[in-house]
N, C-alpha and C positions, 0 to 999 in steps of 0.2 A: 788106690787105697794107701793111705798113710798110716803107719802103726808106731806107736809110741811106748816104748817098754823102760819105765824106770827101775833102776837097779842099786844095790849096795855094793859097797868095794870093802874087803873083798867079795867076789860072787859068792851067793849060796846056791845050794840045788836049787832052790825055788826060783832064784834069778835065772837060772840057766833053763828051767822049764818055761819061764815067761818068755825069754829069748826065743827059744824052740817054738813057742806057738806064735810069737810075731813072724819069724821066718815062715811059718806053715801059712800064715794070713797073707804074706806078701807074695809067696811063690806063684810063679806063672804069670806074673802082672809085672811087665817091663817098666811100667811107670810107677809102680809102688815104690815107697820110701820106708824104710826100717830105721828108726831113730833111737838110739840107746842113750838114756839119760841117768846122771848120777848128781845128787846134790851134796856138795860138802857143808856140813852143818858148821856155821859161824861159831857155835858154842863149844865144840869140840876141837882137838887138835890134830884129829886125822884129815889129811887134805890129799887129793890125788888130781893128777891133771888129765887132760883128754887122751893123750899119748897112753899113759899108764892104763886106763879105762880100755882104750882100743886093745892094746896088749893082751889084757886079761880076758876079753870076750873073744879075740881071735885065737887064743890059745885054746879055748874050748871049742870054737866054731870055725874050723880052719876053712878059709876062702870066703868068709861072709862079707857080704857088701853092705855096709851100714853107715849112718851118720852118728857121730858121737857127741854129746854135749855134758859139759861139766860147768855147774853153777855153784856159787855160794849163796846160802840162805838160812833162815831160822828154822821154818815150818815146811818141811818137805812136801807135804800135801798140796799146799797152796803153790810151792814153787813148781811142782811137776804139771799142776792143772795150767798155771799160767804159761808154761812152755809148750805144753800141748796146743793150747790155743794159738800161741805165737807163730808155732810151726805148721799150722793147719792139719792138724792130725785128725783122722778118721776114728782111730781106735786107740785105746789106752789098754795095755795087757798088765793086770795087777796080780799080786798074791792075795788070796783070801785075808791074811793078816793085815795088809796094807788097806783093804777095802773096810775091813772092820774099824781100822784107825780113823778112816774118813768118817764113818757112822759115828763114832766116839766124838770127834771133832765138832761134827754137826750139832750133835745133841747136847754136849757139855758146854761149848764155847758159843755156838750161835743159838742154842736152844730150839732147834729145829728137829722134827722127828720125821725125817724123810729119808727115802732110800737115796744114797749119794750117787748110785749108777743113773737112777731115774732124773734125779736133778740135774746132773751133768749132761745126761742126752738132752733133756728138755731146753736147757739153757744154752748149750754149745753145739749140739748135734753130734757130739763124741759118744761113740759106744764104749762102754767099759766091758772087757773080758776079763773075767775072773778065774784063775786057776788055782786049783788045790795040789796037794802034795801028789796024789794018785790019778787025778783026771782033770779035765778040762771042762769048765763051766761057760756057758755063753750067756750074756745078758744082751739082748736087743731091746732094751727099755724103752 
């Protein structure tokens, strides 16, 4: 199982919860991969590199074995879906906030009234796992 966790920088508590959920999903599976992803938004001046992301994550999760990808782009939602597909991920772990942003994007920009988790699963086979502040919700759409 391959698990994709998009994060902000600096890491938020919700990002840390998402990373922990990703760790839980790949635990006990020697062939699983955890991929931590960050997108530098081209329209802002905040830039980080892969090593800075890795240092930030490993400061919070000592001994974590993961891959790290940092890309530049304009629309985070599109970039992370493209990266998840490119790296053949089985799961994407998202915060409820990012999942709601996906839904607004589908409705406002693409004029689609569809559940983004279901749409992504139907079109790519990727399962979206949504975490909230206090609990983990799973969607096996």
